[in-house]
C-alpha positions in Angstrom: 10.3 -3.3 -9.7 13.2 -5.7 -10.1 16.3 -7.0 -8.4 17.8 -9.6 -10.2 21.8 -9.9 -11.0 21.9 -9.2 -14.6 18.7 -6.2 -14.5 20.9 -4.9 -11.7 23.9 -4.5 -13.8 21.9 -3.3 -17.0 18.7 -1.9 -15.7 17.9 -0.7 -19.0 18.4 -3.3 -21.5 19.1 -7.2 -20.4 21.1 -9.4 -22.6 19.6 -12.0 -21.9 16.4 -10.3 -23.9 14.5 -9.8 -20.7 11.9 -7.3 -20.7 13.5 -4.2 -19.4 13.0 -2.5 -16.0 9.8 -0.4 -15.6 10.5 3.2 -15.3 9.5 4.9 -11.5 6.4 6.7 -13.2 5.6 3.2 -14.5 6.0 1.0 -11.3 4.3 3.6 -9.3 1.4 4.0 -11.7 0.4 0.1 -11.5 0.8 -0.1 -7.4 -1.4 3.1 -7.1 -3.8 2.3 -9.8 -2.9 5.9 -11.4 -4.5 8.6 -10.3 -7.9 7.4 -11.6 -7.5 4.6 -9.1 -6.3 7.0 -5.9 -9.8 9.3 -6.4 -12.0 5.8 -7.0 -10.5 4.3 -4.0 -11.1 7.4 -1.8 -14.5 8.4 -2.7 -16.3 5.6 -0.9 -14.3 7.2 2.3 -15.3 10.7 1.7 -18.8 10.1 1.0 -19.5 8.7 4.7 -17.4 11.1 6.0 -19.6 13.9 4.6 -23.2 12.0 4.4 -22.2 11.1 8.4 -21.7 15.2 8.8 -25.0 16.1 7.3 -26.8 13.2 8.2 -27.1 9.7 10.0 -24.9 6.8 10.3 -27.0 4.4 8.5 -27.6 6.4 5.5 -23.9 7.4 5.4 -22.7 3.7 5.5 -25.4 2.7 2.8 -23.9 5.9 0.6 -20.5 4.9 0.9 -21.0 1.2 0.0 -23.4 2.0 -3.1 -20.8 4.3 -4.0 -18.1 1.5 -4.1 -20.3 -0.8 -5.7 -21.2 1.7 -8.3 -17.4 2.3 -8.8 -16.3 -1.4 -9.2 -19.6 -2.1 -11.4 -17.9 0.8 -14.0 -15.0 -0.3 -13.9 -16.1 -3.8 -14.6 -18.0 -2.4 -17.6 -15.0 -0.8 -19.0 -13.2 -3.8 -18.9 -10.7 -1.9 -17.1 -8.4 -3.4 -14.0 -10.5 -3.7 -10.9 -8.1 -5.0 -8.3 -7.9 -1.8 -6.3 -11.8 -1.0 -6.8 -12.7 -4.6 -4.9 -10.0 -3.9 -2.8 -11.5 -0.6 -1.6 -14.9 -2.1 -1.5 -14.0 -5.4 0.4 -12.5 -2.5 3.3 -15.3 -0.4 2.7 -17.3 -3.2 3.6 -16.0 -4.9 6.5 -15.8 -1.3 8.3 -19.6 -0.5 7.0 -21.0 -3.8 8.5 -19.2 -3.3 11.8 -20.4 0.3 12.2 -24.0 -0.8 11.4 -24.2 -3.2 13.8 -22.2 -1.3 16.9 -24.4 1.8 15.8 -21.1 3.6 16.3 -19.8 5.3 13.4 -16.2 6.0 14.6 -16.2 1.9 14.1 -16.4 2.4 10.3 -12.4 2.8 10.6 -11.9 0.1 12.7 -10.7 -2.5 10.2 -7.9 0.1 8.9 -6.7 0.7 12.3 -6.3 -2.8 13.0 -5.0 -4.3 9.4 -2.3 -0.9 9.8 -1.2 -2.1 13.4 -0.7 -5.7 12.2 1.2 -4.5 8.9 3.8 -2.2 11.0 4.5 -4.8 13.1 5.2 -7.6 10.8 7.1 -5.6 8.7 9.4 -4.5 11.8 9.5 -8.1 12.3 10.6 -9.0 9.0 13.5 -6.5 9.0 14.7 -8.1 12.6 14.4 -11.3 11.4 16.3 -10.4 8.0 13.6 -11.4 5.9 12.5 -8.2 4.7 9.0 -7.9 3.5 9.6 -4.8 1.4 12.1 -7.3 -0.3 9.5 -9.8 -1.0 6.8 -8.0 -2.4 9.2 -6.6 -4.2 10.1 -9.5 -6.0 6.4 -10.7 -6.0 5.3 -7.4 -7.7 8.3 -6.4 -10.0 10.7 -9.2 -10.1 8.1 -11.9 -11.4 8.9 -14.4 -8.4 12.6 -14.1 -8.5 14.7 -13.1 -5.4 17.9 -12.9 -6.5 18.4 -10.0 -4.3 18.5 -12.6 -1.2 22.5 -13.2 -2.7 23.6 -9.7 -2.4 24.5 -8.2 1.2 24.1 -4.7 -0.1 20.8 -5.1 -1.5 19.7 -7.3 1.7 20.8 -4.1 4.1 18.8 -1.7 1.7 15.7 -3.6 1.3 16.2 -3.9 6.0 16.4 -0.5 6.2 13.2 -0.1 3.8 11.1 -2.4 5.6 12.0 -0.5 8.8 11.2 2.6 7.0 7.5 1.5 6.2 7.0 0.0 9.5 7.7 3.2 11.5 5.9 5.2 8.9 3.0 2.8 9.2 2.7 2.8 12.6 3.1 6.3 13.0 -0.1 7.0 11.1 -2.3 4.4 12.5 -1.0 5.5 15.8 -2.7 9.2 15.0 -5.8 7.7 13.8 -6.4 5.1 16.4 -5.3 8.4 19.1 -8.8 9.7 17.3 -10.2 6.5 17.4 -10.1 6.5 21.1 -10.9 10.2 21.4 -14.2 9.6 20.2 -13.3 12.3 17.5 -15.6 10.7 14.6 -14.6 13.5 11.8 -11.4 14.2 12.8 -10.6 10.5 12.1 -12.4 10.4 8.8 -10.0 13.3 7.9 -7.4 11.7 9.0 -7.9 8.5 7.3 -7.9 10.2 3.7 -5.1 12.5 4.7 -3.0 9.5 5.9 -4.3 6.7 3.2 -2.4 7.4 0.2 0.0 10.4 0.4 2.5 8.7 3.0 2.2 5.4 0.9 3.3 7.2 -2.7 5.7 9.1 -0.9 7.3 5.7 0.6 6.6 3.9 -2.8 8.7 6.7 -4.6 11.3 6.2 -1.5 11.7 2.2 -2.4 12.0 2.6 -6.2 14.3 5.5 -6.3 16.6 3.7 -3.6 17.0 0.2 -5.5 17.4 1.1 -8.4 19.8 3.8 -7.4 21.7 0.9 -5.3 21.4 -1.5 -8.1 23.1 0.7 -10.4 26.3 1.5 -7.9 28.0 -1.7 -8.8 27.6 -5.4 -9.1 26.3 -7.7 -6.3 28.4 -9.1 -4.1 27.3 -13.0 -3.7 26.8 -13.9 0.1 29.2 -16.9 0.5 27.2 -20.5 0.5 24.1 -18.8 -1.7 
């Protein structure tokens, strides 16, 4: 993901000799960790849901943590990137600790719900103050820290609209989970956690990458006066 002015005009090659823009598939694979990353990050939650249905809470917690640690250890032994595995282990660990302490299986999903609410609100606030969070994340993850998009009103508007989209979708999916949490629908909550996890994220990421690439190819950016 990159939005530099030179790259906007020349998305496939760069006259300055910089690296070409990654393809949409490459960008999505990097952010999602590929199909293996998607599967591995979902396994601990699946284990918890299934183990909790057929057994009791604490064995389910132990099983989910054990699987998450095993996946992280396997990736480390294979010298593969462990970012997604560590993130998954951290998320599962916090939820498992809370559920273990309270004895309520639905609390396993509470940290994810609270995180989703905070993230959705932060997205909308950043769009409201014209500092779209999606634009800054794009700069960090793809543009190697560059933020030339701030000098292009069209890209600022595009990133603002994308940030609103991300915020609304994030709050909608976490709203479903929060409703199930309050209704004590534990099994349905586990299923919703899986269904509303990566699929919406992957779709939003695809829309973001496609939209920014399309906008940057349409016309050279028009600098904001005074920037």
